[in-house]
ROTISE-707238 format. One record per residue (C-alpha): residue in three letters; x, y, z; residue number from 0. Coordinates in Angstrom, 2 decimals. Layout:
BEGIN
ALA	X	Y	Z	NUM
...
This chain:
BEGIN
MET	-8.72	-0.61	18.96	0
TYR	-7.40	2.66	17.54	1
ALA	-4.43	4.84	18.50	2
ASP	-6.30	8.17	18.57	3
HIS	-3.14	10.09	19.47	4
LEU	-1.52	9.12	16.13	5
ARG	-2.00	9.85	12.43	6
ASN	0.19	8.36	9.69	7
LEU	0.16	10.03	6.28	8
ALA	2.28	10.38	3.15	9
ILE	2.54	13.45	0.96	10
ILE	2.38	12.46	-2.70	11
ALA	2.51	14.61	-5.83	12
HIS	4.15	15.20	-9.16	13
VAL	7.65	16.68	-9.08	14
ASP	7.77	20.42	-8.22	15
HIS	4.16	20.70	-7.08	16
GLY	5.27	21.80	-3.59	17
LYS	5.30	18.71	-1.33	18
THR	8.57	19.45	0.44	19
SER	7.80	23.16	0.76	20
LEU	4.47	22.27	2.37	21
VAL	6.22	20.01	4.91	22
ASP	8.56	22.92	5.72	23
VAL	5.61	25.14	6.63	24
MET	3.88	22.37	8.62	25
LEU	7.05	21.92	10.68	26
ARG	7.38	25.66	11.30	27
GLN	3.77	26.23	12.29	28
SER	3.60	23.20	14.58	29
GLY	6.48	24.54	16.67	30
ALA	9.20	22.18	15.42	31
PHE	11.71	25.06	15.28	32
ARG	12.52	27.83	17.73	33
SER	11.28	31.27	16.71	34
ASN	14.86	32.49	16.23	35
GLU	16.19	29.30	14.58	36
GLN	17.66	29.64	11.11	37
VAL	16.30	26.87	8.89	38
GLU	17.11	26.45	5.20	39
GLU	14.40	25.99	2.58	40
ARG	13.23	22.45	1.73	41
VAL	14.77	21.19	4.97	42
MET	13.60	17.63	4.19	43
ASP	15.79	17.52	1.06	44
SER	18.93	16.66	3.01	45
ASN	20.82	14.79	0.28	46
ASP	23.37	16.89	-1.67	47
LEU	21.87	15.92	-5.03	48
GLU	18.38	16.80	-3.78	49
LYS	19.54	20.29	-2.80	50
GLU	21.34	20.82	-6.12	51
ARG	18.50	19.59	-8.35	52
GLY	15.59	20.84	-6.24	53
ILE	13.85	17.44	-6.32	54
THR	13.16	14.78	-3.70	55
ILE	14.96	11.50	-4.42	56
LEU	14.59	9.57	-1.14	57
ALA	11.46	9.19	0.97	58
LYS	11.94	10.65	4.45	59
ASN	10.12	10.56	7.77	60
THR	9.27	13.37	10.14	61
SER	6.49	14.15	12.59	62
VAL	4.61	17.17	13.92	63
ASN	2.42	17.57	17.00	64
TRP	-0.92	19.33	16.65	65
GLN	-3.41	19.62	19.51	66
GLY	-1.92	16.62	21.30	67
VAL	-1.93	14.37	18.22	68
LYS	1.33	13.15	16.72	69
ILE	1.21	13.30	12.91	70
ASN	3.84	11.06	11.27	71
ILE	4.59	12.46	7.80	72
VAL	6.43	10.73	4.95	73
ASP	7.75	13.08	2.25	74
THR	7.94	11.12	-1.00	75
PRO	9.71	11.68	-4.35	76
GLY	7.70	13.21	-7.16	77
HIS	9.70	11.90	-10.12	78
ALA	8.53	8.74	-11.87	79
ASP	12.00	7.16	-11.76	80
PHE	11.81	7.00	-7.96	81
GLY	8.36	5.43	-7.84	82
GLY	9.80	2.47	-5.93	83
GLU	10.42	4.80	-2.99	84
VAL	6.74	5.80	-3.03	85
GLU	5.38	2.28	-3.38	86
ARG	7.04	0.90	-0.28	87
VAL	6.44	3.83	2.10	88
LEU	2.72	3.84	1.34	89
LYS	2.59	0.58	3.32	90
MET	3.31	2.59	6.49	91
VAL	0.44	5.09	6.31	92
ASP	-3.36	5.26	6.56	93
GLY	-3.92	8.29	4.34	94
VAL	-2.31	10.60	1.79	95
LEU	-2.15	14.30	1.03	96
LEU	-2.37	14.49	-2.76	97
VAL	-0.74	17.83	-3.63	98
VAL	-1.68	19.25	-7.04	99
ASP	-0.44	22.48	-8.63	100
ALA	-3.30	24.99	-9.05	101
PHE	-2.14	25.77	-12.59	102
GLU	-0.61	22.56	-13.97	103
GLY	-3.24	20.22	-12.56	104
PRO	-2.75	16.43	-12.42	105
MET	0.44	15.29	-14.15	106
PRO	1.70	11.77	-15.04	107
GLN	3.28	11.09	-11.65	108
THR	0.12	12.35	-9.91	109
LYS	-1.76	9.55	-11.66	110
PHE	0.91	6.97	-10.82	111
VAL	1.11	7.68	-7.07	112
LEU	-2.66	8.12	-6.72	113
ARG	-3.28	4.72	-8.33	114
LYS	-0.96	3.11	-5.77	115
ALA	-2.71	4.92	-2.89	116
LEU	-6.19	3.91	-4.08	117
GLU	-5.11	0.27	-4.53	118
LEU	-4.05	0.26	-0.85	119
ASP	-7.42	1.82	0.11	120
LEU	-5.75	4.86	1.70	121
LYS	-7.85	7.90	2.63	122
PRO	-7.01	10.81	0.28	123
ILE	-7.06	14.54	1.06	124
VAL	-6.64	16.70	-2.06	125
VAL	-4.45	19.78	-1.50	126
ILE	-4.61	22.35	-4.31	127
ASN	-1.30	24.17	-3.83	128
LYS	0.09	27.40	-5.33	129
VAL	-3.32	29.12	-5.45	130
ASP	-1.41	32.43	-5.25	131
ARG	-0.04	31.94	-8.77	132
PRO	-1.40	34.63	-11.14	133
GLU	-2.54	32.01	-13.67	134
ALA	-4.00	29.62	-11.05	135
ARG	-7.25	27.84	-12.02	136
PRO	-8.14	25.94	-8.81	137
TYR	-11.75	24.97	-9.63	138
GLU	-10.81	23.58	-13.05	139
VAL	-7.98	21.60	-11.41	140
VAL	-10.43	20.13	-8.85	141
ASP	-12.61	18.92	-11.75	142
GLU	-9.52	17.36	-13.40	143
VAL	-8.60	15.62	-10.12	144
LEU	-12.16	14.25	-9.79	145
GLU	-11.97	12.98	-13.37	146
LEU	-8.63	11.30	-12.56	147
PHE	-10.16	9.57	-9.52	148
MET	-12.96	8.21	-11.70	149
GLN	-10.49	7.03	-14.38	150
LEU	-8.64	5.08	-11.69	151
GLY	-11.81	3.37	-10.48	152
ALA	-12.02	5.05	-7.07	153
SER	-14.79	3.90	-4.73	154
ASP	-17.68	6.16	-3.72	155
GLU	-15.98	6.84	-0.39	156
GLN	-12.71	7.77	-2.12	157
LEU	-14.52	10.04	-4.59	158
ASP	-15.92	12.01	-1.66	159
PHE	-12.49	13.47	-0.93	160
PRO	-12.02	16.63	1.16	161
ILE	-10.30	19.60	-0.53	162
VAL	-7.97	22.16	1.05	163
TYR	-6.48	25.09	-0.87	164
THR	-2.97	26.17	0.15	165
SER	-0.04	28.35	-0.71	166
ALA	3.07	26.70	0.73	167
ARG	5.11	29.78	-0.10	168
GLN	2.75	32.08	1.86	169
GLY	2.13	29.47	4.58	170
ASN	-1.67	29.75	4.48	171
ALA	-4.65	27.53	3.72	172
GLY	-8.41	27.64	3.32	173
TYR	-11.51	25.71	2.28	174
GLU	-12.05	28.13	-0.62	175
PRO	-9.39	29.93	-2.73	176
GLY	-10.85	33.33	-1.82	177
GLU	-11.12	32.59	1.91	178
MET	-7.54	31.84	2.96	179
THR	-6.44	32.02	6.60	180
GLU	-3.03	33.27	7.66	181
ASP	-1.83	29.78	8.64	182
LEU	-2.35	26.07	7.91	183
VAL	-5.00	25.47	10.58	184
PRO	-7.61	24.31	7.99	185
LEU	-5.13	21.71	6.71	186
PHE	-4.27	20.43	10.19	187
GLU	-7.95	20.25	11.14	188
THR	-8.75	18.31	7.97	189
ILE	-5.93	15.83	8.67	190
LEU	-7.17	15.14	12.21	191
LYS	-10.76	14.80	11.02	192
GLU	-10.30	12.80	7.80	193
ILE	-7.16	10.64	8.21	194
PRO	-8.16	7.57	10.25	195
ALA	-6.26	6.78	13.43	196
PRO	-4.17	3.60	12.98	197
GLU	-5.69	0.34	14.09	198
CYS	-3.59	-1.31	16.76	199
ASP	-3.61	-4.40	18.91	200
PRO	-0.89	-3.88	21.53	201
ASP	-1.52	-7.21	23.26	202
SER	-1.05	-9.41	20.14	203
PRO	2.31	-10.84	18.96	204
LEU	4.68	-8.30	17.40	205
GLN	4.56	-7.53	13.67	206
MET	6.60	-4.78	11.97	207
LEU	7.38	-4.31	8.28	208
ALA	10.80	-2.87	7.30	209
THR	10.10	-0.39	4.50	210
THR	13.23	1.81	4.56	211
LEU	16.88	1.30	5.53	212
ASP	19.31	3.87	6.91	213
TYR	22.88	3.64	8.15	214
ASN	24.69	5.20	11.09	215
ASP	28.45	5.02	11.70	216
TYR	27.88	4.14	15.37	217
LEU	24.71	2.04	15.26	218
GLY	25.18	0.35	11.87	219
LYS	22.15	-0.53	9.75	220
ILE	18.85	0.99	10.87	221
ALA	15.47	-0.39	9.78	222
ILE	12.49	1.98	9.54	223
GLY	8.91	0.81	9.42	224
ARG	5.53	0.70	11.07	225
VAL	4.60	-1.47	14.03	226
PHE	1.35	-3.10	12.89	227
ARG	0.74	-5.22	15.97	228
GLY	2.04	-5.68	19.49	229
LYS	4.86	-3.76	21.15	230
LEU	8.51	-3.34	20.17	231
THR	10.89	-3.14	23.13	232
ALA	14.57	-2.18	23.06	233
ASN	17.19	-4.84	23.84	234
THR	14.81	-7.78	23.34	235
GLN	14.92	-10.76	20.99	236
VAL	12.81	-10.76	17.83	237
ALA	12.41	-12.97	14.76	238
VAL	13.25	-11.62	11.28	239
ILE	11.19	-13.40	8.59	240
LYS	13.23	-13.28	5.35	241
ARG	11.95	-13.07	1.79	242
ASP	12.59	-16.80	1.28	243
GLY	10.53	-17.66	4.37	244
SER	13.49	-18.48	6.62	245
ILE	13.53	-17.10	10.17	246
GLU	16.51	-15.52	11.92	247
LYS	16.39	-14.70	15.62	248
VAL	18.25	-11.54	16.59	249
LYS	18.36	-8.99	19.38	250
VAL	17.00	-5.48	18.79	251
GLY	19.33	-2.70	19.87	252
LYS	17.88	0.79	20.23	253
VAL	14.33	1.81	19.32	254
PHE	13.61	5.33	18.04	255
THR	10.44	7.23	17.24	256
PHE	10.32	10.33	15.03	257
GLN	9.91	13.77	16.56	258
ASN	10.07	16.80	14.27	259
LEU	13.26	16.34	12.20	260
GLY	15.00	14.09	14.70	261
ARG	14.72	10.67	16.29	262
VAL	14.00	10.09	19.98	263
ASP	15.41	7.08	21.81	264
VAL	12.55	5.19	23.55	265
LEU	12.35	1.99	25.57	266
GLU	9.13	0.81	23.92	267
ALA	7.07	1.58	20.80	268
ASN	3.42	0.62	20.46	269
ALA	1.39	-0.60	17.51	270
GLY	0.47	2.11	15.00	271
ASP	3.67	4.16	15.36	272
ILE	6.46	4.51	12.79	273
VAL	9.82	3.62	14.33	274
ALA	13.50	3.10	13.56	275
ILE	15.46	0.23	15.12	276
SER	19.14	-0.71	15.23	277
GLY	20.94	-3.96	15.97	278
ILE	19.78	-6.09	13.01	279
PRO	22.70	-6.11	10.52	280
ASN	21.12	-8.45	7.93	281
ILE	17.65	-6.89	7.67	282
ASN	16.37	-6.07	4.16	283
ILE	13.45	-4.04	2.85	284
GLY	10.15	-5.93	2.83	285
GLU	11.09	-8.34	5.63	286
THR	8.95	-8.76	8.76	287
ILE	10.16	-8.29	12.33	288
ALA	7.97	-10.53	14.48	289
ASP	7.51	-12.15	17.88	290
PRO	10.11	-14.96	18.27	291
LEU	7.53	-17.29	19.86	292
ASN	4.84	-16.65	17.24	293
PRO	6.47	-15.38	14.02	294
GLU	3.84	-14.37	11.44	295
PRO	4.95	-12.65	8.19	296
LEU	3.29	-9.56	6.73	297
PRO	2.63	-9.42	2.95	298
MET	5.78	-8.70	0.94	299
ILE	6.20	-5.32	-0.76	300
GLU	5.52	-5.67	-4.48	301
ILE	7.55	-3.25	-6.63	302
ASP	7.05	-2.60	-10.36	303
GLU	9.79	-4.09	-12.53	304
PRO	12.61	-1.99	-14.09	305
THR	12.20	-0.86	-17.69	306
LEU	15.73	0.32	-18.57	307
THR	19.08	-1.47	-18.39	308
MET	22.74	-0.62	-18.97	309
LEU	26.19	-2.08	-18.38	310
PHE	28.47	-0.84	-15.60	311
MET	32.10	-1.68	-16.33	312
VAL	35.56	-1.20	-14.89	313
ASN	37.29	1.77	-16.53	314
THR	39.76	0.45	-19.12	315
GLY	40.69	3.82	-20.64	316
PRO	44.27	5.15	-20.78	317
PHE	43.53	7.51	-17.85	318
ALA	42.15	4.74	-15.61	319
GLY	43.19	5.10	-11.98	320
THR	44.45	8.67	-12.28	321
GLU	41.34	10.48	-10.99	322
GLY	39.49	8.08	-8.67	323
LYS	40.22	5.85	-5.71	324
HIS	37.80	2.93	-6.35	325
ILE	38.72	1.37	-9.68	326
THR	38.60	-2.43	-9.29	327
SER	35.78	-4.83	-10.21	328
ARG	35.64	-6.01	-6.60	329
LYS	34.89	-2.50	-5.35	330
LEU	32.36	-1.93	-8.16	331
ARG	30.55	-5.18	-7.39	332
GLU	30.51	-4.46	-3.67	333
ARG	29.03	-0.99	-4.20	334
LEU	26.32	-2.14	-6.63	335
PHE	25.14	-5.02	-4.44	336
LYS	25.12	-2.70	-1.43	337
GLU	22.84	-0.33	-3.38	338
ILE	20.16	-2.94	-4.04	339
GLU	19.72	-3.46	-0.29	340
THR	18.06	-0.03	-0.02	341
ASN	17.14	0.79	-3.64	342
VAL	14.34	-1.69	-4.16	343
SER	13.60	-0.66	-7.77	344
LEU	17.13	-1.53	-8.89	345
ARG	18.34	-4.87	-10.26	346
VAL	22.01	-5.91	-10.51	347
GLU	23.14	-9.02	-12.40	348
GLU	26.60	-10.40	-12.96	349
THR	27.68	-11.17	-16.54	350
GLU	30.17	-13.60	-18.08	351
ASN	32.74	-10.80	-17.94	352
MET	33.96	-10.40	-14.35	353
ASP	34.53	-6.67	-14.93	354
CYS	31.00	-5.97	-16.20	355
PHE	27.61	-5.83	-14.43	356
GLN	24.12	-5.39	-15.86	357
VAL	22.17	-2.78	-13.89	358
SER	18.44	-2.20	-14.50	359
GLY	16.31	0.64	-13.18	360
ARG	13.12	2.63	-13.68	361
GLY	14.56	5.30	-15.99	362
GLU	17.54	7.36	-17.01	363
LEU	17.32	9.64	-13.97	364
HIS	17.12	6.65	-11.62	365
LEU	20.36	5.23	-13.05	366
SER	22.15	8.57	-13.44	367
ILE	21.55	9.45	-9.77	368
LEU	23.24	6.17	-8.80	369
ILE	26.18	6.95	-11.11	370
GLU	26.47	10.50	-9.76	371
ASN	26.51	9.25	-6.18	372
MET	29.20	6.70	-7.07	373
ARG	31.46	9.25	-8.74	374
ARG	31.17	11.49	-5.67	375
GLU	32.27	8.55	-3.56	376
GLY	35.46	8.25	-5.65	377
PHE	34.48	5.55	-8.16	378
GLU	35.79	5.33	-11.72	379
LEU	33.67	3.34	-14.16	380
MET	32.34	3.10	-17.70	381
VAL	28.69	2.69	-18.69	382
SER	27.02	1.69	-21.94	383
LYS	24.03	3.20	-23.73	384
PRO	20.74	2.66	-21.83	385
GLU	18.48	0.07	-23.46	386
VAL	14.84	-0.81	-22.77	387
ILE	13.95	-4.22	-21.35	388
LEU	11.85	-6.19	-23.84	389
LYS	9.33	-8.86	-22.83	390
GLU	7.49	-11.60	-24.68	391
ILE	3.77	-11.51	-23.80	392
ASP	1.50	-14.19	-25.34	393
GLY	4.15	-14.88	-27.96	394
VAL	4.43	-11.20	-29.01	395
LYS	7.59	-9.13	-28.52	396
CYS	6.60	-6.15	-26.35	397
GLU	8.37	-3.03	-25.11	398
PRO	7.64	-0.51	-22.34	399
PHE	5.53	2.53	-23.24	400
GLU	5.50	5.82	-21.34	401
HIS	2.72	8.36	-20.90	402
LEU	4.37	11.66	-21.87	403
THR	3.02	15.12	-21.08	404
CYS	4.54	18.22	-22.73	405
ASP	3.68	21.80	-21.78	406
ILE	5.01	24.00	-24.58	407
PRO	4.56	27.48	-26.09	408
ASP	1.78	27.50	-28.70	409
SER	4.28	28.38	-31.44	410
CYS	6.24	25.13	-30.91	411
THR	3.28	22.73	-31.15	412
GLY	3.84	21.61	-34.77	413
THR	7.56	21.08	-34.28	414
VAL	7.16	18.97	-31.14	415
ILE	4.40	16.82	-32.71	416
GLU	6.65	16.20	-35.72	417
MET	9.64	15.31	-33.52	418
LEU	7.61	12.82	-31.49	419
GLY	6.03	11.35	-34.62	420
THR	9.44	10.19	-35.81	421
ARG	9.87	8.49	-32.43	422
LYS	6.69	6.39	-32.85	423
ALA	4.64	8.48	-30.39	424
GLU	0.83	8.53	-30.60	425
MET	-1.01	11.67	-29.46	426
GLN	-3.68	11.04	-26.83	427
ASN	-4.80	14.56	-25.98	428
MET	-4.22	18.24	-26.76	429
VAL	-5.39	21.04	-24.47	430
ASN	-4.94	24.82	-24.75	431
MET	-3.86	26.14	-21.35	432
SER	-3.84	29.80	-20.33	433
GLY	-0.82	32.03	-20.95	434
GLY	-0.09	30.82	-24.49	435
VAL	0.75	27.26	-23.36	436
THR	-0.43	24.04	-25.02	437
ARG	-0.43	20.67	-23.25	438
LEU	0.22	17.61	-25.42	439
GLU	-0.18	14.04	-24.15	440
PHE	1.38	11.06	-25.93	441
LEU	1.94	7.34	-25.60	442
ILE	5.53	6.75	-26.67	443
PRO	7.92	3.78	-26.59	444
ALA	10.45	4.26	-23.79	445
ARG	13.15	3.94	-26.48	446
GLY	11.82	7.08	-28.12	447
LEU	12.56	9.15	-25.02	448
ILE	16.27	8.27	-24.95	449
GLY	18.07	11.32	-26.26	450
PHE	14.85	13.30	-26.71	451
ARG	15.20	15.82	-23.87	452
GLY	18.09	17.77	-25.42	453
ASP	16.35	18.20	-28.80	454
TYR	13.09	19.08	-27.03	455
LEU	14.65	21.87	-24.96	456
THR	16.42	23.21	-28.06	457
GLU	13.25	23.33	-30.17	458
THR	11.18	24.92	-27.37	459
ARG	13.99	27.39	-26.56	460
GLY	14.19	26.07	-23.02	461
GLU	10.54	26.87	-22.27	462
GLY	9.16	23.35	-22.67	463
ILE	8.27	21.23	-19.62	464
MET	8.01	17.46	-20.01	465
ALA	7.11	14.65	-17.66	466
HIS	6.59	10.95	-18.25	467
VAL	5.62	7.85	-16.33	468
PHE	5.50	4.14	-17.20	469
HIS	2.19	3.18	-18.82	470
SER	2.28	-0.45	-19.99	471
TYR	4.02	-3.03	-22.18	472
GLN	2.74	-2.97	-25.77	473
PRO	3.80	-4.66	-29.05	474
TYR	7.22	-3.61	-30.37	475
LYS	6.93	-0.58	-32.68	476
GLY	9.92	-1.26	-34.94	477
ASP	13.13	0.69	-35.41	478
ILE	13.39	4.26	-34.18	479
GLN	15.95	6.51	-35.78	480
GLY	18.66	7.42	-33.31	481
ARG	21.39	10.00	-33.59	482
ASN	21.73	11.22	-37.19	483
ARG	25.21	12.72	-36.81	484
GLY	28.60	11.11	-36.47	485
VAL	31.20	12.09	-33.90	486
LEU	34.66	13.65	-33.94	487
VAL	37.16	11.14	-32.54	488
ALA	40.66	11.99	-31.29	489
SER	43.27	10.18	-33.39	490
ASP	46.28	11.03	-31.21	491
PRO	46.86	11.33	-27.47	492
GLY	47.96	14.60	-25.90	493
GLU	46.44	17.89	-24.82	494
SER	43.95	19.75	-26.99	495
THR	45.27	23.04	-28.35	496
ALA	43.49	26.22	-29.34	497
TYR	45.30	26.05	-32.70	498
ALA	43.91	22.58	-33.50	499
LEU	40.41	23.45	-32.26	500
PHE	40.38	26.58	-34.43	501
GLN	41.48	24.64	-37.53	502
LEU	38.94	21.84	-36.94	503
GLN	35.87	23.65	-35.62	504
ASP	34.27	23.78	-39.08	505
ARG	34.08	19.94	-38.94	506
GLY	31.47	20.05	-36.17	507
ARG	30.56	21.13	-32.61	508
MET	33.31	20.54	-30.04	509
PHE	32.71	18.96	-26.62	510
ILE	36.02	20.05	-25.08	511
ASP	37.94	23.26	-24.36	512
PRO	41.65	23.98	-25.06	513
GLY	43.98	22.29	-22.58	514
THR	41.86	19.15	-22.16	515
LYS	43.81	15.87	-21.98	516
VAL	42.66	13.44	-24.67	517
TYR	43.51	9.93	-25.78	518
GLU	43.09	7.96	-29.00	519
GLY	39.46	6.91	-29.43	520
MET	38.05	9.63	-27.18	521
ILE	35.00	11.48	-28.56	522
VAL	35.74	15.21	-28.64	523
GLY	32.79	16.59	-30.63	524
GLN	29.81	16.05	-32.91	525
SER	30.45	15.81	-36.64	526
ASN	28.53	17.82	-39.22	527
ARG	28.22	14.61	-41.25	528
GLU	26.61	11.25	-40.66	529
GLN	30.01	9.55	-40.54	530
ASP	32.57	9.61	-37.72	531
ILE	35.69	11.67	-38.41	532
ASP	39.09	11.07	-36.81	533
ILE	40.92	14.30	-36.02	534
ASN	44.20	15.28	-34.35	535
ILE	42.92	17.62	-31.66	536
ALA	46.35	17.82	-29.98	537
ARG	48.19	19.21	-33.03	538
LYS	50.46	22.15	-32.21	539
LYS	51.46	25.08	-34.39	540
GLN	54.90	24.65	-35.91	541
LEU	56.98	27.67	-34.90	542
THR	59.53	29.16	-37.30	543
ASN	61.59	32.33	-37.47	544
MET	59.17	33.77	-40.01	545
ARG	56.39	35.97	-38.63	546
SER	53.51	37.80	-40.25	547
SER	51.78	40.85	-38.85	548
GLY	48.63	38.98	-37.81	549
ALA	50.21	35.65	-36.84	550
ASP	49.85	36.07	-33.10	551
GLU	46.30	37.42	-33.03	552
SER	44.09	35.51	-30.61	553
LEU	42.08	32.69	-32.17	554
ARG	38.31	32.98	-31.99	555
LEU	36.80	29.67	-30.93	556
GLU	33.17	28.67	-30.93	557
PRO	32.06	27.85	-27.36	558
ALA	32.26	24.14	-26.62	559
LYS	29.14	22.15	-25.76	560
LEU	30.11	20.57	-22.44	561
LEU	27.97	17.48	-21.80	562
GLY	26.78	16.62	-18.31	563
LEU	26.25	13.05	-17.14	564
GLU	22.61	12.69	-18.21	565
GLU	23.26	14.42	-21.55	566
ALA	26.18	12.05	-22.18	567
LEU	24.06	8.98	-21.40	568
GLU	21.40	10.15	-23.85	569
TYR	23.92	11.03	-26.55	570
ILE	26.01	7.87	-27.01	571
ASN	25.41	5.11	-29.56	572
ASP	25.71	1.34	-29.17	573
ASP	29.45	1.36	-30.00	574
GLU	30.28	4.07	-27.46	575
TYR	30.76	4.31	-23.69	576
VAL	30.60	7.08	-21.11	577
GLU	33.68	7.15	-18.87	578
ILE	32.87	8.58	-15.43	579
THR	35.40	9.70	-12.82	580
PRO	35.11	12.00	-9.78	581
ILE	36.55	14.82	-11.92	582
ASN	35.44	14.22	-15.52	583
VAL	32.71	12.77	-17.73	584
ARG	34.22	11.62	-21.04	585
LEU	32.76	9.99	-24.13	586
ARG	34.78	7.30	-25.89	587
LYS	34.51	4.66	-28.56	588
ARG	34.14	1.04	-27.49	589
PHE	37.26	0.22	-29.49	590
LEU	39.87	2.93	-29.10	591
ASP	42.05	1.82	-32.03	592
LYS	40.81	3.08	-35.42	593
ASN	41.77	-0.11	-37.31	594
THR	39.86	-2.24	-34.78	595
ARG	36.80	-0.05	-35.18	596
THR	36.98	-0.36	-38.98	597
ARG	37.21	-4.17	-38.80	598
TYR	34.29	-4.29	-36.35	599
GLU	32.10	-2.16	-38.65	600
LYS	32.89	-4.40	-41.63	601
GLN	32.01	-7.54	-39.68	602
LYS	28.84	-5.87	-38.40	603
ASN	27.70	-4.91	-41.91	604
MET	28.53	-8.36	-43.31	605
SER	26.62	-10.19	-40.59	606
GLY	23.65	-7.80	-40.90	607
ILE	23.66	-6.92	-37.18	608
């Protein structure tokens, strides 16, 4: 039996290929908003960080109605670090819209999400977006997509995918780039025709898989998922089948279905629909909600393992507790273990030190988004340098490798190849694109990407675009040269002065401006040498009665290089920490006292560490 009035689909693509913009237009043209309603762009990106960065971080549900059919849509992240979000929501749908940029073509994350969709045997519709770009090459991109399908071992049915050309910005679509309509009718028609209606058996015992968690101040924890079998009724008892196989009987509170951007309170939801339910405080992602008289579990959600790890610690710096409200290890532990309830790609482990936790994720962005959210919630903490997670496979030490794609100006090709060569990267492909752009593809150890982005943007003068996705574990490649410069370390506490900065700026590039509070052991700049240099950045000019004609002229300071959170994480070495507060991001040495640092270095050199 099929629910012909329903369609469940996910929109998948590489970051910035136009998924969220396309959902915006689908909502507008299906009548989700009033004609005079003011709606901001990328309305699905509701999280503050999503709006600021222009990327989707969390998968979200919405629905549109078209010709009497309810189309449930899941907008998914396009960045590789949030692949866990994509993996679990694909369990809810029967088909996918694969959105591909008409100029860039398939990118690393396109390959990643498409592989997951094909493994689940989901029906794909290829949407070639941004066909209005002057340099668009839609037919070449279609050939590249077909080649990607074949590389991933798609079946004959999957290779026979329908194609729709769109411009999300213009709000139009067509079956050929030169025959565009003034709306998205061709896309809606293709969805109704090609995406299969969900199979449902309303008379069988209930089965629902929790794939996403939300929270409401009034209703508490809310589980979101698809009803695969039976009916889900509000205020009735159900069985929750846990990951360990145990069964907990609880009472469902409210049941909601999705309508446009909101949720509608219903008494009953049938098989095939995507719903949200309240009243189950201990539900976790991947658990099955089933009939209490006949509890049958659905297959667990399998998520790829993390590849990067770092330490989260209580802030022990001299300024601890002065800028945040959550500073204790108890609060830090509580927040991290709360995060893993909804962030399925994350791992949190306790260490021997009660004030230190090992947190593992899918990449630097994955971890930095967590840190940024925590600092906005008022947390103070310190974090260590990110490190890759090594594995032993068949007795061989292996490390994670990434598939890296770089789109760069032709003039920068040699420089970028040389930079990546020193980081143990192996070139896989080189393609000349239109507009003086070259695309380079590499296999590179994940270690080699730590700290690479800043140098890459500098060498390409900000014009380079890079994207990477996890490829596989391969034998360890040996040492990779890290930062080749030392740092400038504050030797005295106080407040940085323009006088001291002026006198010391020939020692290196400063990270702070005049008037910044500093403490002993705090990193205030990058040295011009390989060695660290201790400097008194808080030194003041000694005033006397003697004056010269030019003594009071303003001092000309080189502009400071102010590091953001992600830049700081990439920059630090093994003996350094990043101190994060709601107000500041500081770099510091692991040992603040200079004598302690000297002793540690001697012991390290003697032991050969």
